[in-house]
MOPAC internal coordinates of N, CA, C and O (Angstrom, degrees):
PM7 1SCF
backbone

  N    0.0000 0     0.00 0     0.00 0    0    0    0
  C    1.4395 1     0.00 0     0.00 0    1    0    0
  C    1.5228 1   108.76 1     0.00 0    2    1    0
  O    1.2310 1   120.69 1   -48.69 1    3    2    1
  N    1.3161 1   116.28 1   131.31 1    3    2    1
  C    1.4562 1   122.39 1  -179.34 1    5    3    2
  C    1.5336 1   110.18 1  -101.87 1    6    5    3
  O    1.2310 1   119.76 1   -27.66 1    7    6    5
  N    1.3385 1   118.07 1   152.34 1    7    6    5
  C    1.4616 1   119.94 1   177.38 1    9    7    6
  C    1.5286 1   111.34 1   -57.69 1   10    9    7
  O    1.2310 1   120.56 1   -45.10 1   11   10    9
  N    1.3198 1   116.54 1   134.90 1   11   10    9
  C    1.4606 1   121.38 1   178.51 1   13   11   10
  C    1.5161 1   114.74 1    83.30 1   14   13   11
  O    1.2310 1   119.85 1   177.31 1   15   14   13
  N    1.3354 1   117.89 1    -2.69 1   15   14   13
  C    1.4679 1   121.65 1  -179.93 1   17   15   14
  C    1.5283 1   108.05 1  -111.23 1   18   17   15
  O    1.2310 1   120.71 1   -53.56 1   19   18   17
  N    1.3147 1   116.24 1   126.44 1   19   18   17
  C    1.4694 1   120.64 1  -179.40 1   21   19   18
  C    1.5165 1   110.75 1   -65.92 1   22   21   19
  O    1.2310 1   121.28 1   -40.70 1   23   22   21
  N    1.3315 1   115.16 1   139.30 1   23   22   21
  C    1.4532 1   120.03 1   176.86 1   25   23   22
  C    1.5197 1   108.80 1   -75.27 1   26   25   23
  O    1.2310 1   120.02 1   -39.95 1   27   26   25
  N    1.3199 1   117.56 1   140.05 1   27   26   25
  C    1.4547 1   121.78 1  -179.60 1   29   27   26
  C    1.5178 1   109.93 1  -109.25 1   30   29   27
  O    1.2310 1   121.21 1   -28.10 1   31   30   29
  N    1.3339 1   115.29 1   151.90 1   31   30   29
  C    1.4613 1   120.77 1   178.69 1   33   31   30
  C    1.5222 1   109.75 1  -104.93 1   34   33   31
  O    1.2310 1   121.25 1   -33.34 1   35   34   33
  N    1.2954 1   115.22 1   146.66 1   35   34   33
  C    1.4554 1   119.71 1   175.74 1   37   35   34
  C    1.5262 1   109.15 1   -88.30 1   38   37   35
  O    1.2310 1   120.48 1    -9.83 1   39   38   37
  N    1.3110 1   116.68 1   170.17 1   39   38   37
  C    1.4633 1   120.82 1   179.19 1   41   39   38
  C    1.5246 1   111.83 1   -67.45 1   42   41   39
  O    1.2310 1   119.70 1   166.96 1   43   42   41
  N    1.3129 1   118.17 1   -13.04 1   43   42   41
  C    1.4623 1   121.62 1   179.73 1   45   43   42
  C    1.5316 1   112.25 1   -96.87 1   46   45   43
  O    1.2310 1   120.04 1  -171.96 1   47   46   45
  N    1.3365 1   117.53 1     8.04 1   47   46   45
  C    1.4657 1   122.45 1  -178.62 1   49   47   46
  C    1.5272 1   110.87 1   -60.10 1   50   49   47
  O    1.2310 1   120.41 1   -45.83 1   51   50   49
  N    1.3215 1   116.82 1   134.17 1   51   50   49
  C    1.4632 1   123.46 1   177.83 1   53   51   50
  C    1.5227 1   107.84 1  -121.41 1   54   53   51
  O    1.2310 1   120.10 1   -44.14 1   55   54   53
  N    1.3340 1   117.41 1   135.86 1   55   54   53
  C    1.4662 1   121.27 1  -174.44 1   57   55   54
  C    1.5254 1   113.56 1   -79.29 1   58   57   55
  O    1.2310 1   118.68 1   168.93 1   59   58   57
  N    1.3149 1   120.12 1   -11.07 1   59   58   57
  C    1.4673 1   124.07 1   176.05 1   61   59   58
  C    1.5215 1   113.26 1    53.73 1   62   61   59
  O    1.2310 1   120.15 1  -127.08 1   63   62   61
  N    1.3252 1   117.31 1    52.92 1   63   62   61
  C    1.4484 1   121.89 1   173.73 1   65   63   62
  C    1.5163 1   115.92 1    88.92 1   66   65   63
  O    1.2310 1   119.19 1   177.83 1   67   66   65
  N    1.3104 1   119.16 1    -2.17 1   67   66   65
  C    1.4605 1   121.70 1   178.16 1   69   67   66
  C    1.5194 1   109.54 1   -70.33 1   70   69   67
  O    1.2310 1   120.49 1   -42.53 1   71   70   69
  N    1.3204 1   116.68 1   137.47 1   71   70   69
  C    1.4548 1   120.19 1   176.05 1   73   71   70
  C    1.5250 1   110.05 1  -121.93 1   74   73   71
  O    1.2310 1   120.99 1   -22.78 1   75   74   73
  N    1.3100 1   115.70 1   157.22 1   75   74   73
  C    1.4550 1   121.87 1   175.83 1   77   75   74
  C    1.5191 1   107.72 1  -106.07 1   78   77   75
  O    1.2310 1   120.75 1   -51.13 1   79   78   77
  N    1.3271 1   116.17 1   128.87 1   79   78   77
  C    1.4545 1   121.62 1   179.03 1   81   79   78
  C    1.5195 1   109.18 1  -107.17 1   82   81   79
  O    1.2310 1   120.78 1   -54.56 1   83   82   81
  N    1.3176 1   116.11 1   125.44 1   83   82   81
  C    1.4575 1   122.11 1   170.93 1   85   83   82
  C    1.5220 1   105.54 1  -109.42 1   86   85   83
  O    1.2310 1   120.21 1   -48.23 1   87   86   85
  N    1.3254 1   117.21 1   131.77 1   87   86   85
  C    1.4588 1   120.52 1  -178.36 1   89   87   86
  C    1.5207 1   110.15 1  -141.10 1   90   89   87
  O    1.2310 1   121.21 1   -31.61 1   91   90   89
  N    1.3319 1   115.29 1   148.39 1   91   90   89
  C    1.4627 1   122.43 1   178.10 1   93   91   90
  C    1.5170 1   108.31 1  -133.87 1   94   93   91
  O    1.2310 1   120.82 1   -39.92 1   95   94   93
  N    1.3320 1   116.03 1   140.08 1   95   94   93
  C    1.4557 1   121.78 1  -179.69 1   97   95   94
  C    1.5224 1   109.66 1  -114.48 1   98   97   95
  O    1.2310 1   121.03 1   -52.60 1   99   98   97
  N    1.3097 1   115.64 1   127.40 1   99   98   97
  C    1.4609 1   120.88 1   172.83 1  101   99   98
  C    1.5211 1   106.06 1   -89.10 1  102  101   99
  O    1.2310 1   119.91 1   -74.15 1  103  102  101
  N    1.3286 1   117.78 1   105.85 1  103  102  101
  C    1.4609 1   120.45 1  -174.01 1  105  103  102
  C    1.5241 1   113.10 1   -70.15 1  106  105  103
  O    1.2310 1   119.98 1   162.61 1  107  106  105
  N    1.3245 1   117.64 1   -17.39 1  107  106  105
  C    1.4647 1   120.66 1   178.48 1  109  107  106
  C    1.5231 1   110.43 1   -75.81 1  110  109  107
  O    1.2310 1   120.26 1   131.91 1  111  110  109
  N    1.3250 1   117.10 1   -48.09 1  111  110  109
  C    1.4674 1   121.48 1  -175.76 1  113  111  110
  C    1.5206 1   113.36 1   -99.86 1  114  113  111
  O    1.2310 1   120.00 1   160.99 1  115  114  113
  N    1.3148 1   117.61 1   -19.01 1  115  114  113
  C    1.4634 1   121.18 1  -176.04 1  117  115  114
  C    1.5191 1   112.91 1    83.57 1  118  117  115
  O    1.2310 1   120.21 1  -176.19 1  119  118  117
  N    1.3173 1   117.20 1     3.81 1  119  118  117
  C    1.4636 1   121.67 1   179.91 1  121  119  118
  C    1.5293 1   110.04 1   -72.33 1  122  121  119
  O    1.2310 1   121.49 1   -35.47 1  123  122  121
  N    1.3150 1   114.76 1   144.53 1  123  122  121
  C    1.4644 1   120.88 1   178.20 1  125  123  122
  C    1.5209 1   108.76 1  -116.18 1  126  125  123
  O    1.2310 1   121.10 1   -48.48 1  127  126  125
  N    1.3167 1   115.50 1   131.52 1  127  126  125
  C    1.4615 1   122.02 1   173.09 1  129  127  126
  C    1.5135 1   105.10 1  -107.01 1  130  129  127
  O    1.2310 1   120.14 1   -57.09 1  131  130  129
  N    1.3095 1   117.34 1   122.91 1  131  130  129
  C    1.4525 1   119.54 1  -178.03 1  133  131  130
  C    1.5074 1   112.45 1  -145.00 1  134  133  131
  O    1.2310 1   121.30 1   -25.71 1  135  134  133
  N    1.3201 1   115.12 1   154.29 1  135  134  133
  C    1.4584 1   120.49 1   177.40 1  137  135  134
  C    1.5193 1   108.87 1  -155.57 1  138  137  135
  O    1.2310 1   120.90 1   -40.65 1  139  138  137
  N    1.3307 1   115.89 1   139.35 1  139  138  137
  C    1.4623 1   121.84 1   176.45 1  141  139  138
  C    1.5212 1   109.34 1  -101.04 1  142  141  139
  O    1.2310 1   121.33 1   -37.12 1  143  142  141
  N    1.3129 1   115.07 1   142.88 1  143  142  141
  C    1.4617 1   121.69 1   178.72 1  145  143  142
  C    1.5166 1   109.12 1  -126.24 1  146  145  143
  O    1.2310 1   120.86 1   -36.06 1  147  146  145
  N    1.3255 1   115.96 1   143.94 1  147  146  145
  C    1.4664 1   120.42 1   178.40 1  149  147  146
  C    1.5205 1   111.96 1   -71.59 1  150  149  147
  O    1.2310 1   120.74 1   152.13 1  151  150  149
  N    1.3198 1   116.20 1   -27.87 1  151  150  149
  C    1.4625 1   120.89 1  -179.65 1  153  151  150
  C    1.5197 1   108.93 1  -117.63 1  154  153  151
  O    1.2310 1   120.45 1    -8.79 1  155  154  153
  N    1.3114 1   116.74 1   171.21 1  155  154  153
  C    1.4671 1   121.69 1  -179.12 1  157  155  154
  C    1.5230 1   107.28 1  -125.07 1  158  157  155
  O    1.2310 1   121.58 1   -99.93 1  159  158  157
  N    1.3342 1   114.58 1    80.07 1  159  158  157
  C    1.4617 1   119.91 1  -175.34 1  161  159  158
  C    1.5152 1   110.55 1  -121.05 1  162  161  159
  O    1.2310 1   120.81 1   -18.91 1  163  162  161
  N    1.3123 1   116.06 1   161.09 1  163  162  161
  C    1.4570 1   121.63 1   177.70 1  165  163  162
  C    1.5228 1   110.75 1   -61.35 1  166  165  163
  O    1.2310 1   119.86 1   144.50 1  167  166  165
  N    1.3299 1   117.87 1   -35.50 1  167  166  165
  C    1.4683 1   120.56 1  -179.79 1  169  167  166
  C    1.5266 1   110.73 1   -66.13 1  170  169  167
  O    1.2310 1   119.94 1   146.42 1  171  170  169
  N    1.3356 1   117.72 1   -33.58 1  171  170  169
  C    1.4637 1   121.24 1   176.47 1  173  171  170
  C    1.5242 1   110.22 1   -66.09 1  174  173  171
  O    1.2310 1   120.40 1   137.69 1  175  174  173
  N    1.3184 1   116.83 1   -42.31 1  175  174  173
  C    1.4573 1   120.68 1   179.63 1  177  175  174
  C    1.5314 1   110.57 1   -65.70 1  178  177  175
  O    1.2310 1   120.38 1   138.46 1  179  178  177
  N    1.3206 1   116.87 1   -41.54 1  179  178  177
  C    1.4587 1   120.85 1   177.54 1  181  179  178
  C    1.5273 1   110.78 1   -62.17 1  182  181  179
  O    1.2310 1   120.36 1   139.68 1  183  182  181
  N    1.3229 1   116.92 1   -40.32 1  183  182  181
  C    1.4659 1   121.75 1   176.35 1  185  183  182
  C    1.5255 1   110.01 1   -59.94 1  186  185  183
  O    1.2310 1   120.36 1   138.19 1  187  186  185
  N    1.3241 1   116.92 1   -41.81 1  187  186  185
  C    1.4614 1   120.89 1   179.27 1  189  187  186
  C    1.5301 1   111.37 1   -66.28 1  190  189  187
  O    1.2310 1   120.03 1   138.94 1  191  190  189
  N    1.3279 1   117.54 1   -41.06 1  191  190  189
  C    1.4678 1   120.39 1   176.81 1  193  191  190
  C    1.5218 1   111.27 1   -61.04 1  194  193  191
  O    1.2310 1   120.46 1   141.59 1  195  194  193
  N    1.3183 1   116.73 1   -38.41 1  195  194  193
  C    1.4661 1   120.31 1   177.23 1  197  195  194
  C    1.5281 1   110.95 1   -66.26 1  198  197  195
  O    1.2310 1   120.64 1   144.08 1  199  198  197
  N    1.3310 1   116.38 1   -35.92 1  199  198  197
  C    1.4652 1   120.63 1   177.15 1  201  199  198
  C    1.5293 1   110.11 1   -63.15 1  202  201  199
  O    1.2310 1   120.08 1   138.24 1  203  202  201
  N    1.3240 1   117.45 1   -41.76 1  203  202  201
  C    1.4615 1   121.32 1   176.66 1  205  203  202
  C    1.5249 1   110.03 1   -62.67 1  206  205  203
  O    1.2310 1   120.41 1   135.92 1  207  206  205
  N    1.3314 1   116.82 1   -44.08 1  207  206  205
  C    1.4646 1   121.38 1  -178.97 1  209  207  206
  C    1.5235 1   111.40 1   -60.05 1  210  209  207
  O    1.2310 1   120.38 1   141.98 1  211  210  209
  N    1.3308 1   116.88 1   -38.02 1  211  210  209
  C    1.4659 1   120.43 1   179.11 1  213  211  210
  C    1.5327 1   111.35 1   -71.29 1  214  213  211
  O    1.2310 1   120.28 1   147.04 1  215  214  213
  N    1.3323 1   117.07 1   -32.96 1  215  214  213
  C    1.4655 1   121.01 1  -174.52 1  217  215  214
  C    1.5297 1   113.81 1   -81.85 1  218  217  215
  O    1.2310 1   120.11 1   154.56 1  219  218  217
  N    1.3178 1   117.39 1   -25.44 1  219  218  217
  C    1.4662 1   121.12 1  -175.78 1  221  219  218
  C    1.5254 1   109.20 1   -96.45 1  222  221  219
  O    1.2310 1   120.35 1   -48.09 1  223  222  221
  N    1.3466 1   116.94 1   131.91 1  223  222  221
  C    1.4737 1   119.51 1   178.03 1  225  223  222
  C    1.5336 1   111.15 1   -56.58 1  226  225  223
  O    1.2310 1   120.53 1   -35.84 1  227  226  225
  N    1.3170 1   116.60 1   144.16 1  227  226  225
  C    1.4645 1   122.18 1  -175.00 1  229  227  226
  C    1.5293 1   113.67 1   -61.15 1  230  229  227
  O    1.2310 1   120.13 1   151.44 1  231  230  229
  N    1.3337 1   117.36 1   -28.56 1  231  230  229
  C    1.4632 1   119.48 1  -178.02 1  233  231  230
  C    1.5335 1   113.16 1   -77.80 1  234  233  231
  O    1.2310 1   119.94 1   170.95 1  235  234  233
  N    1.3183 1   117.72 1    -9.05 1  235  234  233
  C    1.4661 1   120.52 1   179.50 1  237  235  234
  C    1.5228 1   110.93 1   -96.53 1  238  237  235
  O    1.2310 1   121.17 1   -37.82 1  239  238  237
  N    1.3328 1   115.37 1   142.18 1  239  238  237
  C    1.4625 1   121.02 1   176.31 1  241  239  238
  C    1.5241 1   109.47 1   -78.83 1  242  241  239
  O    1.2310 1   121.10 1   -29.11 1  243  242  241
  N    1.3171 1   115.50 1   150.89 1  243  242  241
  C    1.4614 1   121.81 1   175.03 1  245  243  242
  C    1.5203 1   107.46 1  -117.92 1  246  245  243
  O    1.2310 1   120.73 1   -52.01 1  247  246  245
  N    1.3153 1   116.20 1   127.99 1  247  246  245
  C    1.4654 1   121.73 1   177.23 1  249  247  246
  C    1.5215 1   107.69 1  -116.55 1  250  249  247
  O    1.2310 1   120.57 1   -52.43 1  251  250  249
  N    1.3217 1   116.52 1   127.57 1  251  250  249
  C    1.4633 1   120.93 1  -179.02 1  253  251  250
  C    1.5189 1   110.71 1  -102.19 1  254  253  251
  O    1.2310 1   121.16 1   -48.83 1  255  254  253
  N    1.3213 1   115.38 1   131.17 1  255  254  253
  C    1.4617 1   122.24 1   169.97 1  257  255  254
  C    1.5222 1   104.61 1  -121.43 1  258  257  255
  O    1.2310 1   120.65 1   -68.86 1  259  258  257
  N    1.3099 1   116.36 1   111.14 1  259  258  257
  C    1.4600 1   119.91 1  -174.87 1  261  259  258
  C    1.5167 1   109.76 1  -109.41 1  262  261  259
  O    1.2310 1   121.25 1   -45.08 1  263  262  261
  N    1.3169 1   115.21 1   134.92 1  263  262  261
  C    1.4471 1   122.56 1  -178.82 1  265  263  262
  C    1.5268 1   108.50 1  -107.97 1  266  265  263
  O    1.2310 1   120.86 1   -64.40 1  267  266  265
  N    1.3035 1   115.97 1   115.60 1  267  266  265
  C    1.4560 1   120.60 1   176.64 1  269  267  266
  C    1.5239 1   107.30 1   -92.92 1  270  269  267
  O    1.2310 1   120.25 1   -87.96 1  271  270  269
  N    1.3036 1   117.12 1    92.04 1  271  270  269
  C    1.4635 1   123.44 1  -170.70 1  273  271  270
  C    1.5240 1   114.59 1   -48.09 1  274  273  271
  O    1.2310 1   118.09 1   128.91 1  275  274  273
  N    1.3224 1   121.24 1   -51.09 1  275  274  273
  C    1.4645 1   118.73 1  -177.65 1  277  275  274
  C    1.5338 1   113.93 1   -57.33 1  278  277  275
  O    1.2310 1   120.04 1   140.17 1  279  278  277
  N    1.3371 1   117.53 1   -39.83 1  279  278  277
  C    1.4636 1   118.05 1  -179.48 1  281  279  278
  C    1.5224 1   110.60 1   -71.38 1  282  281  279
  O    1.2310 1   119.62 1   145.40 1  283  282  281
  N    1.3327 1   118.32 1   -34.60 1  283  282  281
  C    1.4537 1   120.83 1   177.29 1  285  283  282
  C    1.5186 1   109.77 1   -66.01 1  286  285  283
  O    1.2310 1   120.82 1   140.67 1  287  286  285
  N    1.3143 1   116.03 1   -39.33 1  287  286  285
  C    1.4600 1   120.58 1   179.52 1  289  287  286
  C    1.5315 1   110.02 1   -62.77 1  290  289  287
  O    1.2310 1   120.13 1   136.99 1  291  290  289
  N    1.3185 1   117.37 1   -43.01 1  291  290  289
  C    1.4629 1   120.62 1   178.13 1  293  291  290
  C    1.5165 1   110.44 1   -65.40 1  294  293  291
  O    1.2310 1   120.36 1   140.37 1  295  294  293
  N    1.3433 1   116.92 1   -39.63 1  295  294  293
  C    1.4528 1   120.53 1   179.59 1  297  295  294
  C    1.5219 1   109.79 1   -64.52 1  298  297  295
  O    1.2310 1   119.95 1   136.59 1  299  298  297
  N    1.3459 1   117.71 1   -43.41 1  299  298  297
  C    1.4546 1   120.99 1   178.78 1  301  299  298
  C    1.5186 1   111.28 1   -58.62 1  302  301  299
  O    1.2310 1   120.43 1   139.53 1  303  302  301
  N    1.3125 1   116.79 1   -40.47 1  303  302  301
  C    1.4544 1   120.50 1   179.10 1  305  303  302
  C    1.5282 1   111.19 1   -64.46 1  306  305  303
  O    1.2310 1   120.78 1   138.85 1  307  306  305
  N    1.3331 1   116.11 1   -41.15 1  307  306  305
  C    1.4581 1   118.74 1  -177.84 1  309  307  306
  C    1.5282 1   111.21 1   -68.42 1  310  309  307
  O    1.2310 1   119.65 1   148.59 1  311  310  309
  N    1.3243 1   118.27 1   -31.41 1  311  310  309
  C    1.4564 1   121.72 1   179.24 1  313  311  310
  C    1.5251 1   110.24 1   -71.24 1  314  313  311
  O    1.2310 1   120.60 1   141.43 1  315  314  313
  N    1.3246 1   116.46 1   -38.57 1  315  314  313
  C    1.4655 1   120.52 1  -179.10 1  317  315  314
  C    1.5127 1   112.48 1   -73.50 1  318  317  315
  O    1.2310 1   120.50 1   163.34 1  319  318  317
  N    1.3383 1   116.66 1   -16.66 1  319  318  317
  C    1.4549 1   119.92 1   178.50 1  321  319  318
  C    1.4610 1   111.23 1    94.57 1  322  321  319
  O    1.2310 1   120.10 1   180.00 1  323  322  321

């Protein structure tokens, strides 16, 4: 791996116990809806969104604020110089 070049994974890459956590906070009640997944796929995220939809009453609006950690990390670095 060279400086400034993103490391790539092969098709045989294994996460070695890493899990992905998706979590949602109901700011009215303070309740947290969360689920861990062994993989980090779009289908897992869609499953989590459906879980939120089932848990929240239909008459209430849902607002999503999503944090894309890698881009935030890069932004933090650029701000610090």
